[in-house]
C-alpha distance (Angstrom), angle and dihedral (degrees) to the residues before:
residue distance angle dihedral
M1 . . .
T2 3.80 . .
T3 3.71 122.7 .
N4 3.77 119.4 -142.9
P5 3.79 114.0 -128.9
P6 3.80 112.4 -108.1
Y7 3.75 119.8 -98.8
P8 3.84 116.6 -110.7
S9 3.80 90.5 -110.2
E10 3.81 89.3 56.6
L11 3.79 89.4 53.3
G12 3.79 90.9 52.4
A13 3.81 96.8 -111.8
D14 3.80 90.5 139.7
R15 3.81 94.4 48.3
A16 3.78 131.8 93.2
P17 3.81 118.4 -104.2
G18 3.76 111.0 -82.7
E19 3.79 92.8 19.3
T20 3.79 112.0 125.6
V21 3.77 126.3 -130.2
P22 3.80 112.4 -118.1
R23 3.77 111.0 -120.7
D24 3.73 132.7 178.3
D25 3.80 93.6 -133.3
T26 3.83 96.3 54.2
S27 3.78 112.1 127.1
I28 3.79 123.7 -124.5
G29 3.78 89.2 -116.4
A30 3.80 90.8 56.1
L31 3.81 90.9 47.8
I32 3.80 90.9 50.6
G33 3.80 89.0 47.6
D34 3.80 90.1 51.4
I35 3.80 91.0 48.9
T36 3.80 90.8 48.9
T37 3.80 91.4 49.3
D38 3.80 91.9 47.5
L39 3.81 92.5 48.4
S40 3.79 90.7 47.7
R41 3.82 91.2 50.5
L42 3.81 90.5 46.3
M43 3.79 91.8 51.5
R44 3.82 91.8 48.7
Q45 3.79 90.3 49.9
E46 3.80 91.3 48.8
V47 3.80 90.9 50.0
E48 3.81 90.7 49.6
L49 3.80 90.2 49.2
A50 3.80 90.8 49.6
K51 3.81 90.5 49.4
A52 3.79 91.2 51.2
E53 3.80 92.1 48.5
V54 3.79 93.0 47.4
K55 3.81 90.7 48.5
E56 3.80 91.2 51.3
E57 3.80 92.7 47.5
A58 3.81 91.4 46.0
G59 3.79 88.8 55.6
K60 3.79 90.3 52.5
A61 3.79 90.8 46.9
G62 3.82 90.9 49.7
K63 3.78 91.3 54.0
G64 3.79 90.6 47.7
A65 3.81 91.2 48.8
A66 3.80 90.4 51.3
M67 3.80 89.6 52.2
Y68 3.81 90.3 49.6
G69 3.80 88.5 51.3
A70 3.80 91.8 50.8
A71 3.81 90.3 47.5
G72 3.80 90.0 50.1
F73 3.79 91.2 50.9
A74 3.81 90.8 48.8
G75 3.81 89.1 50.0
Y76 3.79 90.2 49.7
L77 3.79 91.8 52.2
T78 3.79 89.6 48.1
I79 3.79 91.6 53.5
V80 3.81 92.2 47.2
L81 3.79 93.4 49.7
L82 3.81 92.7 44.6
S83 3.79 88.5 50.2
F84 3.80 90.3 53.5
A85 3.80 89.6 47.8
A86 3.81 89.7 51.3
V87 3.79 91.0 48.9
F88 3.81 91.9 51.7
G89 3.80 91.7 43.2
I90 3.79 94.2 51.1
G91 3.81 89.4 38.2
R92 3.79 91.1 67.3
A93 3.78 89.7 64.0
L94 3.83 103.1 32.0
G95 3.77 106.3 16.8
L96 3.77 128.6 -95.1
D97 3.79 95.3 -89.9
W98 3.82 94.1 57.0
A99 3.81 91.9 41.0
A100 3.80 91.4 53.8
L101 3.83 90.7 49.4
I102 3.82 91.9 49.3
I103 3.82 92.9 50.2
A104 3.82 90.8 45.0
A105 3.82 89.7 51.7
V106 3.81 90.8 49.7
W107 3.81 90.1 52.1
A108 3.83 90.6 46.0
V109 3.82 90.6 54.6
I110 3.82 91.6 46.8
G111 3.81 90.2 48.9
A112 3.81 92.8 48.5
V113 3.82 92.7 49.6
L114 3.81 91.4 48.4
F115 3.81 91.0 47.6
V116 3.82 93.2 52.1
R117 3.81 91.9 47.0
A118 3.82 91.6 47.7
R119 3.81 92.0 48.7
N120 3.81 91.3 50.5
Q121 3.80 90.5 47.9
M122 3.82 92.2 49.8
R123 3.79 91.8 49.8
Q124 3.80 87.5 62.1
V125 3.82 92.3 56.2
D126 3.80 113.8 104.5
P127 3.82 109.2 -161.3
K128 3.80 92.9 -165.9
P129 3.82 113.0 88.5
R130 3.80 93.9 -134.1
R131 3.82 97.3 177.1
T132 3.79 91.4 50.6
V133 3.79 92.1 48.3
E134 3.80 89.6 49.8
T135 3.81 93.8 50.2
L136 3.82 90.7 46.5
K137 3.80 89.1 53.7
E138 3.81 89.4 49.5
D139 3.82 90.6 49.1
A140 3.80 91.2 49.9
Q141 3.79 90.3 48.7
W142 3.80 91.0 49.7
A143 3.82 91.4 47.9
K144 3.81 89.5 54.9
H145 3.81 92.2 48.4
P146 3.84 108.7 19.9
T147 3.81 94.5 169.5
S148 3.80 96.7 56.5
């Protein structure tokens, strides 16, 4: 009895590297192993894709943060120069010493108001991720009793 040589497609010549050739005599264990390998590869590829996307977005966010920083510095300079202008403007009527004290007092009041508001806002912050802790407890409970 002569055996015909296998066709190239049966040898896997038209398949990607690592891709298995479907055969009728493949065991269930081998199929499950192939599925496990494929799922593992898929998960690694998805993780790599996520890393690449996060890295790209982090770069964009870094550039945006730098622009916010530059805008904040420009705003700071504007406030300083406007404060000097106010001092010199008021100084024509009251003298520079009184004008500087008035502007300093205005900035002290603004600073105090902002501090109180920031402190009240920070008191409302809860550092514990309560919803996450709750869902983790639910997951642990389900893992102990998956049928309930």
